[in-house]
N, C-alpha and C positions, 0 to 999 in steps of 0.2 A: 480246626473248624472255627468259623468266624462267629462272633457274638452279634453281628450286625443283623437286625431284624427289619425286613422289608415288608411293609404292609401290602396286602394283595391289591392290585389295580382292579378297577371296576370291570373292565372287559374280561379279565380272567374269571372273576366271580360269576359273571353272566354266562360265560362259556361253560363253566362248571355246573351251573344251575340247569343248563340245557341238557347236559349229559345225564345229570341226576333225574331230570324230568322224564327222559327216555327210559331209564331204569324203572322209575316209579310207574310209568304207563304199563310196562310189562308185568310188574307186580299186581297192579290194579286189574289187568286183564285176567290174570289167574284167579284173583279173588272174586271177580264178577262171575266168571264161568263156574267156579266152585259153588258160589252162592246160588246161582240159578239151578245148577244140577241138584244140589242138596235140597232145595226147596221143592223141586219137581218130585224127587224121590220121596220126600216126607209129606208131600201134599200140602205144603204151607203156601199161603199167599205171598206175593211179592211185597216187600216192605222197604221202601226207599230209605227210611231213617236208619234202619239196621245196616243196610249196605253202606250208607254214607259214614256211619260210625266205624265200620270195619275198614274202610279206605283211609279214614283219618288216623285210626290206630296203626295201620300198616305204615303210613308215611311217618308218623311219630317214632315208631320202632326202628324203621330204616335209618332215619337221621340220628336218633338217639344212640343206637348201637354203633353206628359209624363214628360219631363224634366222641363217644366214650372209649372206643377202642382204636386209638391211634390218631384221632382228631380229623379223619378224612373220610368222606364219602367216595364212591367210585369216581365221580366227576372231579372231585378235589384231587384225587390221586393223579388223574390224567393231566391236570393243569398245575401240579406241584403246589397245592394250597393246603394249609392246615389251620383248623380252628383250635384255639386254646384260650385259657383264661388270660386276663391282662397281665397277671404275674408270671406267665409263661407255663403254668401247670396245665395238666390235662383236665378235660371236663368230666364232671361226675353226672349222674342221671338227673338230679334236680336242675343243674345248670343247662344240660342239653335240652331238657323238656321246656325250660323257660325260654331258651333261645329259639326253639321250634315255635312256641306260641307267639313270641314277639316277631318272628320272621313272617308268620301269617299276617300279622297286623302291618308289617312293613310293606308287604306286597299288595295289600288291599287298595290303598289310594293310588292306583295306577303305577305301582312300583316305586313311588316317591321315596319310601323309606330305604329302599335298596340303592336308588340313584343318589341318595344323600352322600354315599361314600365317595362320590366324585368331588364333593365340596369340602368334606371333612379333612383337616390336615393329617389325621392319622388313618384316613380311608376307612372309617368305621361307618357301617350302616346303622339304622335305628336299632335293630335287634342286637347288634354288637354292643352298643352303648347301654341298652336296657338290661342285658344279661351279663355284662361284665366280661365279654369275650372279644377276641380279635381274630382276624383271618390274615395269615402271613404267607408270603411266598417262600417256599423252601428252595435251598440252593440246588443246582444241578448235581446229579450223582457223579 
């Protein structure tokens, strides 16, 4: 096995993000349907803030669990990417949650924080730099 670490190219990161967005849309659909059903059964009024909090929590748990267990979301597995600490170690929950929060900020200004990885010599996006993580390309099996 080679010790050569290849930073993930931007196009793979974006393709992975699209895959993960599709998974999250499915999860969000289930949560919205469950919320609407349970509110109707319990006779509770619709509350957008509660639903938004549930969707945010679901996305954070999806990413956090994936990153702390193997360093890969479903999209990252498909594109042979892995997120890890800059020292090569796996992410723990505080690192995963900080990466998730910083990733939201990186996507806000028209995705400039993510596109930054095309300019960075180590191909790091803003959330990688702020959370002390990196995304690497895994070798073919």
